[in-house]
C-alpha positions in Angstrom: 7.6 -29.1 89.6 5.3 -29.5 92.6 4.3 -33.0 93.5 4.4 -35.5 96.4 4.2 -39.2 96.5 4.1 -41.5 99.5 5.9 -44.8 99.5 2.6 -46.7 99.0 1.8 -44.5 96.0 5.2 -45.1 94.5 4.8 -48.9 94.9 1.4 -48.8 93.2 2.8 -46.8 90.3 6.1 -48.6 89.7 4.9 -52.1 90.6 8.4 -53.4 91.8 9.3 -57.0 91.9 10.6 -56.6 95.4 10.6 -53.9 98.1 13.5 -53.6 100.6 13.7 -51.1 103.4 11.3 -48.3 104.3 10.9 -44.5 104.4 8.4 -42.2 105.9 9.4 -39.3 103.6 7.2 -38.2 100.8 9.0 -38.0 97.4 8.9 -34.4 96.1 11.8 -34.5 93.6 13.9 -36.6 91.3 17.7 -36.4 91.1 20.8 -38.3 90.1 22.3 -40.7 92.6 25.1 -38.3 93.6 23.0 -35.2 93.8 19.9 -36.6 95.5 18.8 -35.4 98.9 16.2 -36.7 101.4 12.8 -36.4 99.8 14.2 -37.3 96.3 13.8 -40.4 94.3 16.8 -41.6 92.2 17.5 -44.6 90.1 20.4 -46.8 88.8 19.8 -46.6 85.0 23.4 -47.4 84.1 25.3 -50.1 85.9 28.6 -48.1 85.7 27.1 -45.9 88.5 26.5 -48.9 90.8 29.2 -47.7 93.2 27.2 -44.4 93.8 24.2 -46.3 95.3 25.8 -46.8 98.7 26.4 -43.1 99.2 23.1 -41.8 97.8 21.0 -39.8 100.2 17.8 -40.3 98.2 14.7 -41.5 100.2 13.7 -43.9 97.4 15.9 -45.7 94.9 14.8 -47.6 91.8 17.3 -50.5 91.4 17.7 -53.5 89.1 16.1 -56.7 90.4 19.5 -58.4 90.9 21.0 -55.5 93.0 22.4 -56.9 96.2 22.7 -55.4 99.7 20.5 -53.6 102.1 19.5 -49.9 102.3 20.4 -47.7 105.3 17.7 -46.7 107.7 15.1 -44.4 106.3 15.8 -45.4 102.6 13.4 -47.5 100.5 14.6 -49.7 97.6 12.2 -50.6 94.8 13.7 -53.4 92.8 12.4 -53.6 89.3 13.2 -55.3 86.0 14.3 -52.0 84.4 14.8 -48.9 86.5 14.5 -46.6 83.5 11.0 -48.0 82.7 10.0 -47.6 86.4 11.1 -44.0 86.3 9.1 -43.5 83.0 6.0 -44.8 84.7 6.4 -42.3 87.6 7.2 -39.4 85.2 4.1 -40.2 83.2 2.0 -39.8 86.4 3.8 -36.5 87.2 3.1 -35.3 83.6 -0.6 -36.0 84.1 -0.5 -34.0 87.3 1.4 -31.0 86.0 -0.2 -30.8 82.6 -3.6 -32.3 82.8 -5.5 -32.8 79.5 -7.6 -29.7 78.9 -11.4 -29.9 78.9 -13.3 -30.5 75.7 -14.5 -27.5 73.8 -13.6 -24.8 71.3 -11.9 -21.6 72.5 -13.7 -18.4 71.6 -10.8 -17.1 69.6 -10.5 -20.3 67.4 -11.6 -20.2 63.8 -13.4 -23.4 62.8 -15.0 -23.9 59.4 -18.7 -24.5 59.4 -18.3 -27.9 57.7 -15.4 -29.1 59.8 -16.3 -32.2 61.8 -15.1 -31.9 65.5 -15.7 -34.6 68.1 -17.5 -33.1 71.1 -14.6 -34.7 73.1 -11.9 -32.7 71.3 -10.2 -29.6 72.7 -9.5 -26.7 70.3 -7.3 -24.1 71.9 -6.9 -20.3 71.4 -6.2 -18.9 68.0 -6.4 -22.3 66.3 -7.6 -22.6 62.7 -9.5 -25.6 61.4 -10.3 -25.3 57.7 -13.2 -26.7 55.6 -13.8 -30.4 55.7 -11.2 -31.2 58.3 -12.1 -33.9 60.8 -10.9 -33.9 64.4 -11.3 -37.1 66.4 -12.3 -37.8 70.0 -9.9 -36.8 72.7 -7.8 -34.7 70.3 -6.0 -31.7 71.8 -5.1 -28.7 69.7 -3.0 -26.3 71.7 -2.8 -22.6 70.9 -2.1 -21.5 67.4 -2.5 -24.9 65.7 -3.4 -24.9 62.0 -5.3 -27.8 60.5 -5.8 -27.5 56.7 -8.8 -28.3 54.5 -9.9 -32.0 54.6 -7.1 -33.0 57.0 -7.8 -35.8 59.5 -6.6 -35.9 63.1 -7.0 -39.3 64.7 -8.4 -39.9 68.2 -6.3 -38.9 71.2 -3.7 -37.1 69.2 -1.9 -34.1 70.8 -0.8 -31.2 68.6 1.4 -28.8 70.5 1.4 -25.0 70.0 2.1 -23.6 66.5 2.1 -27.0 64.7 0.8 -27.3 61.2 -1.1 -30.1 59.5 -1.6 -29.0 55.9 -4.6 -29.8 53.7 -5.4 -33.4 52.9 -2.9 -34.9 55.5 -3.9 -37.7 57.7 -2.8 -38.4 61.3 -3.5 -41.7 63.0 -4.5 -42.2 66.6 -2.4 -41.0 69.5 0.0 -39.0 67.2 2.0 -36.3 69.1 3.5 -33.2 67.4 5.9 -31.1 69.3 5.9 -27.3 68.9 6.6 -26.0 65.4 6.3 -29.3 63.6 5.0 -29.1 60.1 3.2 -31.9 58.4 2.6 -31.5 54.7 4.8 -28.6 53.5 5.5 -28.7 49.8 8.0 -31.2 48.6 11.2 -29.7 47.1 10.6 -30.1 43.4 11.6 -27.9 40.4 12.0 -28.4 36.7 14.7 -26.2 35.1 13.3 -24.8 31.9 15.3 -22.3 29.8 17.5 -21.5 32.8 14.7 -20.9 35.2 13.5 -23.2 38.1 9.8 -23.8 37.7 8.0 -25.2 40.7 6.5 -28.7 40.4 3.0 -28.8 42.1 3.0 -31.2 45.1 -0.5 -32.6 45.0 0.0 -35.7 47.3 -0.3 -35.8 51.1 1.3 -37.1 54.2 0.0 -40.0 56.2 1.2 -40.6 59.8 0.4 -44.0 61.4 -0.8 -44.6 64.9 1.5 -43.6 67.8 3.9 -41.6 65.7 5.7 -38.7 67.4 7.3 -35.8 65.6 9.8 -33.4 67.3 9.9 -29.7 67.5 10.5 -27.9 64.2 10.6 -31.1 62.2 9.2 -31.1 58.7 7.6 -33.8 56.7 7.0 -32.9 53.1 3.8 -33.8 51.2 4.2 -36.0 48.2 4.5 -34.9 44.6 1.7 -37.4 44.0 0.3 -40.3 46.1 1.7 -39.9 49.7 4.6 -39.5 52.1 4.1 -42.2 54.7 5.4 -42.7 58.3 4.7 -46.1 59.8 3.1 -46.7 63.2 5.1 -46.1 66.3 8.0 -44.3 64.5 9.6 -41.5 66.6 11.1 -38.5 64.9 13.3 -36.1 66.8 13.6 -32.3 66.6 14.8 -30.5 63.4 14.4 -33.6 61.1 13.6 -33.1 57.4 11.8 -35.9 55.5 11.4 -35.3 51.8 8.4 -35.9 49.5 7.2 -39.5 48.7 9.4 -41.0 51.4 8.1 -44.1 53.1 9.3 -44.9 56.6 8.5 -48.2 58.2 7.1 -49.1 61.7 8.9 -48.2 64.9 11.9 -46.3 63.4 13.9 -43.9 65.5 15.1 -40.8 63.6 17.3 -38.6 65.7 17.8 -34.9 65.6 18.9 -33.1 62.3 18.5 -36.2 60.1 17.8 -35.5 56.5 16.0 -38.0 54.3 15.8 -37.1 50.6 12.7 -37.6 48.5 11.4 -41.0 47.4 13.6 -42.9 49.9 12.2 -46.0 51.7 13.2 -47.1 55.2 12.2 -50.5 56.5 10.9 -51.2 60.0 12.9 -50.5 63.2 15.6 -48.4 61.4 17.7 -46.2 63.7 19.3 -43.1 62.2 21.8 -41.2 64.4 21.9 -37.4 64.7 22.8 -35.4 61.5 22.9 -38.5 59.4 21.4 -38.3 55.9 20.1 -40.5 53.1 20.2 -39.6 49.4 17.1 -39.8 47.3 15.5 -42.9 45.7 17.4 -45.3 48.0 16.3 -48.2 50.2 17.4 -48.8 53.8 16.4 -52.2 55.0 14.7 -53.1 58.2 16.7 -53.1 61.4 19.5 -51.0 59.9 21.5 -48.8 62.3 23.1 -45.7 60.9 25.7 -43.8 63.0 25.6 -40.1 63.6 26.7 -37.8 60.7 26.8 -40.8 58.3 26.0 -40.2 54.7 24.1 -43.0 52.9 24.6 -43.0 49.2 23.6 -46.5 48.3 21.0 -49.1 49.2 21.5 -50.8 52.6 20.5 -54.5 53.1 18.5 -55.3 56.2 20.4 -55.4 59.5 23.3 -53.3 58.2 25.3 -51.3 60.8 27.1 -48.4 59.2 28.9 -45.2 60.1 31.1 -42.6 58.6 30.9 -40.4 55.5 30.5 -42.1 53.2 29.0 -44.7 55.4 31.0 -48.0 55.5 30.5 -51.2 57.4 31.1 -50.4 61.1 34.2 -52.6 61.7 35.9 -51.4 58.6 35.3 -47.7 59.4 36.6 -48.3 63.0 39.8 -49.7 61.5 40.1 -46.6 59.3 39.7 -44.4 62.3 42.6 -46.1 64.1 44.8 -46.0 61.0 44.1 -42.3 60.3 46.0 -41.4 63.4 49.0 -43.4 62.3 49.3 -41.9 58.8 52.0 -39.3 59.7 54.2 -42.1 61.1 53.5 -44.2 58.1 54.5 -41.5 55.6 57.7 -40.8 57.5 58.6 -44.5 57.3 57.9 -44.6 53.6 60.1 -41.5 53.1 62.9 -43.2 54.9 62.6 -46.4 52.9 62.5 -44.5 49.6 65.6 -42.6 50.7 67.4 -45.9 51.6 66.5 -47.3 48.2 67.7 -44.3 46.5 64.3 -43.4 45.2 64.5 -39.9 46.7 67.2 -37.8 48.3 67.5 -38.2 52.1 66.4 -35.2 54.1 
């Protein structure tokens, strides 16, 4: 990464509540508190590292608004409500510098159907394919090798990274972001077994992604058998997630890596699913539920449930079981001794 920000520029970007100290150094790197050197910016994102602030050699520190003390000479403190958010603002500016939005236009190697509708403000990169009747909105970026199927719709300011697929009839809202290899609208997994053979069920629905949805690398969202598979606005889906046909996910859910959601399952708003957790088909997970990593959901969950384990149990109950599991050998030994004393079994 090559960038440089003066103290004045950093203040304008981060908008701190208070500024303490001063530095004449330009910030050209970002590092952890312990690893930072002069010219770096660092931040206190977790209060357990508070003790490392005093020894940090960073030129600029993003610190919580209630942090006490004074910086050493040559160090600038920017006190903010949330240091992580302050760093996000800076990284957003760095991202704009390092990977500026490409200019509108269609690359010479792209294949675009004659009746596709492209905004003049859209960018279609090399080796992209846009099929018949597709609509590409203003400010959309299709990086190299993107496939947009027949009659698909890509909303304004969406960014489709290299080698993503939006299959026919699927609809993306505004500001949707697909990471490399994401597939929107693959066939749902449906077969009828007839006379010992699995006959494919046609999947004639589509997928609809709301505004501001993000889908991670190599994640897959299956098209519906009929009607649609739907992802609510603001929902964020991590890498290698599988969402089955006819699922409905609510608004602002967080679906972490390697989650599997079987077909026709409904998630409410603000559901959080930890990595490698899964939900069986035709279930309902209520709004604001939190599902721990590797949990297996086999029943409906009421809103605001917090569960973990396989099979998933209420959090406090599962934590008790985790403690008790470690004591099982001792428990069985004591039971054996009691049974021997009672003459229920011979003493060893």
